[in-house]
N, C-alpha and C positions, 0 to 999 in steps of 0.2 A: 685593374690593371691588366693582367698581363700575360699569363701563359698564352693568352689569345691575342693580345692587342699589339705587341710591340712592332713586329715586322709590318703588319698591315696598317697599324695606326699611323706611322709616319709615311707609309707609302701612299696613303690616300689624302694627305694634307694638300690644301690649295697651294701653300707656300712651297717653293722648290726646295728639295733636300736631296742629299746624296743617297739617303736610304730609299727615297722614292725612286731614284734612277736605278739603283741596284736591284730593287725588288719588282720592277714594273713587269718583267717577263717571267717571274717565277712566284709560286705560291707555296707556302709551307703547310704540310699536312699536320694540323694541330693535334690530332690524335697521337702523333708520334712524340710530342713533347709535353703533353699533359702529365703533371706529376703523378707518380704512382702513390705518393703519400697524400691520400685524401685526408684533409685536416679536420677531423672531427674533434679530437682532444677530449679532455675531461674538465671537471669543474675548476681544478687548480690552474688551468690554462687561461681562464677568463677573469675579467674584472667588469662588473656590471653597474650601471646606474638605472634606477627605476623610480620615477616620481609619481607613480599611481596612474599615469596616462600613457607613457611610452617607456620602453626598456631598450637601452643601448649597451652594447658590450664591445670591449676591445680584447684582442687575443694576444696574450703574452708571448706565445710562440710564433707570432707573425708580426713582430715589431710594434706591438700595441696598435696595429691597424684596426679600424672599425670592422667587425666581423658579425655583428648582431644588431638587428633592429626589429622590434616587435611591439605589439600592444603590451601594456603593463601586465605582467604575470603570465603572458602567453608563451607557449613553447613553439610557436610558428615564427621562424626567423625568415625575413625577406632578403637578407644579404647572402650572396654567394661567396663562400670562403673555401672553395675547392682546394686551392693551394696558396702559396705565398704571393702569387701574382694577382689574385682576385681581391676581395675585400672592397672597402672604400679607403683609399690610401694615397699618399703623395708619390709622385713619379715625375722625374725630370730628365732632360737629355742634354748632351754636349757633343764634344768632338769625337771623331773616330779615334779609337785607341788600340786597335789590334785585337780586341776581345772577340770572342766567337759565341754565338748563341745557337746551339744545335748545328754546328758546322757552318753557320752563316756569320759573315762579318758584322760586328755590332759596334757600339759606341759607348762613351761614358754615360752611365744610366743609373743614378742613385734611386733606389726603391725602398720604401718603408718596410714592406713585409718580409723580404728575403730574396733569394735568387731562384732561377728557374730549375735548379737541381734539387730544390726542397730544403735549402739551408736558411734558417731564420735570421733576420736582422736582430741585433742585440738591443734590448731595452735597457737604457742607461738609468732611467728614473721613471717611476710610476706611482702616482698617489691620487687619492680621491677623497671627496667629502660627500655630503648628502645628495647634492645635485650637480657636482662638478668632478672633473677628472683631468689630470695632466699627465702627459707622457713625453719622454725624451728618448730618441732612438738614434743609434748609429746605423745608417742605411747600408745595405748591400749593393754592390754592382750587380745588376740583373743578370748579365751574361757571364762575367768572370767569377762571381761569387766573392770577390774581395770586400773586406770592410773598407768603406770609403772614409778614412779618418779625417779628410779635409771637409767633411760635411756633417752637420747635425740637423736632425728633423725634430720638431716639437709640435704638439697638438694640445689644445685646450678644448674641453667639451663642457658645455653647461646646458642643462635641461630647463626649458621654460614652457609649461603647458605641454602641447603635443609636438613641440619643435625642439631639436637639438641645435644649438649654436656652436659651431666648431671653428676654431682659429688654427690654421696651419702655418708653419714657419720652417724655412730652411736657411741655414747659415753656411756659407761657403768660404773657407779659409785657404783654399788651394792657390797655386800660382799660375795655373793654366788659364789662358784666355780662350774660353769656349765660344764657338759660333752661335749666332742667334738661332733658336729652335722653338718649335711649339712644345708646350708642356701640358700634362694632364693635371687639372686643378679642381678636384682630384680625379683619379680613376674610380669609376663607380660600377660595381658588379652586383647584379641582383639575380634572383632565381628566374629561370627561363619561362615559368608560367606567367610572369609579368611580361607580356609579349607586345604590348602596344605602347609606343613612345608618344608622349603628349607634350606639346610645347606651343609657344606663340612665336611666329616668325614674320609677323606683319609690321606695318609702319604706324600703328596706333597702340603702343604698349599701355597696359594698365587701364584700358578703356572697356574691358570685358568683351573684346572682339572675339570672333570664333577662333578656336584653337586648331592646330594642325595635329592630326592623329595618323600614325603610320606604323608599319611593322618592318623595321630595318632588316636588311639581309646580311649576307656575308660576301665580300669583306667589308671594310669600313665605308661608311657613308658620312656625309657632313650635313649639318643643319645650322641655321641661324636661330638664335634665341634672343629676341629683342626685349623680352621680359626677364632674361637672364636666368631662367629656370627650365628644367625639364623633368619629366616623370615617366616611369614605367608602371603601367597598371595591367591588371588581369581582366578577365571577362566580366567581373563584378564591378569594374571601374575603380577598384581600390588598389593602391600601391604606394611606391616610394617616390617622393619628390625631393629634388636638390636645387637650391637657389644659390648661385655664386654671383654676387653683384658686379664683379669686374669682368665677367665672361660674356662675350657676344655670340659665341658659336660653340658647337660641340662636334666631336667625332663619335660615331655610334655603330654598333652592329648587334646582331643576334647570331649566336652559334648553336646550331642544331635546335631541336624541339624539346620541350619539357619531358623528362623521363629518359632521355638519351644521355649516354656517358659524356660528362664534361659540358653539358648544355648550360648556357647562361645568356643573359641580356646585359649589354654594356653601353655606357656612354661616358664621355669625359668632357667637361667644360675645358676650353682652351685659352691659353694666353701665350704670348711670344716675347722672349727676351733672351739675352746672352748671360751666362755665368762668367763673371770676371772676378779677379781677386777682390775680396771684401763684400761680395754680393750677399745681401740679406733680403729674402723675399717672403712676404706673409700675406695671407688673404683670409676672408671669411667664407664659410659655407653654412647654409641652413638646411637642415635635414628633417623631413617629416613623413608620417604615414597618414593616408586618408584617401577619400575620393578625389577625383580631379577638381571638383568645385571647391572642396575643402582645402586642398593643396594650394590652389591659386589664390584663394581668399587669404590664407595665412601669409603667403609670400607677398601679396599686395600690401597687407598691413605692415609687414616688416619693412618693405620698400618705402612706404609712406613715413614710417617712424624714422628711418635713416635719413630720408630727405629733410625731415624736421630737426635733424641733429640729435635724435634720441638713440641711446645705445640699446642693442637687443642681445 
């Protein structure tokens, strides 16, 4: 998400937006808004699942957002959870509402992890079994820090082999008719040493055609994902892959280099819709660790199974 993304995320969308217009001639020094509360936490802040192949963890003090992904039993975490705006988490947008982010006009913006000042979203329910986890969260408004009582976010996580299947859901019970906006489904922040973005953007998906490899810069760039997945990998070609079947494009950037304060690699699959009274939106994400060839093979198998009507 987002100590880094929000102004430039919307500013760099293809779709016209008021945020794009207002930010086109100014850039925010993100060092000035990175939270001073670097979120390391202790064991009581976490709830983990480990199936002997991968380990995934949610952070209770960050709205139960996904803040850990590693090999089973490993202490090497690939997810960046610098503050409540990072993680892998839900993030949505709506109408301008008079809110301010670091003295910049902002808009309705429910965020799973918390707000930009370091206040966490409230976890309403959190439970788990051997290979599954469920969380319900009352999101924060990213800019104002308000609890957005008109929204509830939910996530279901289930481990299967080296893949986590995550189901995200937001329920909106407010009365405001929000305009159509692009949304992060979800925001994905990984460590900065995963510096190569890998995806397929051609016209022959799932045919093992050559992949696109790049090192995104700053600010946001946009990519097509015609196989509906993207991955960040390091120099060993190993990293984090995310497959969102309903997404056809991503926004992405890299901020600074590994070892520098606040550095990260980011992308977010995108979708576009308007929040109106009674909106319920849910989607699937598949998350894995591996080499590029392993990531693509796993996502291809999931895609084939879904095409055949099989649940994953």
